[in-house]
C-alpha positions, 0 to 999 in steps of 0.5 A: 831130290829137287835141285836148288842150284845149277851145277857149277862150271868151274872153268867159267867161274875161274875166268869170271874171278880172274876178269873181276880181279884184273879189272879191280887191279887196273882200276886201283892203279888208275885211282893211284891208291891202294885199298890195303894200306898196311902201316906199322905203328910208330912207337917212340920213347920221345915225350909229346909236348903240347903247344901252350900258345894262343890258338886264336892267334895261330888261326 
């Protein structure tokens, strides 16, 4: 049978994954923002009123 893929070195794969994640977390901290921003929806029972002013004067 023909081998299409090389054997997987699980230790090296684990070390590579750990290195990638460590660098990602460090770069994410340097950037100062999280790529996973989970926010809950804001549900209020207050009605929204629209502004009826002159938009040309507000600019």
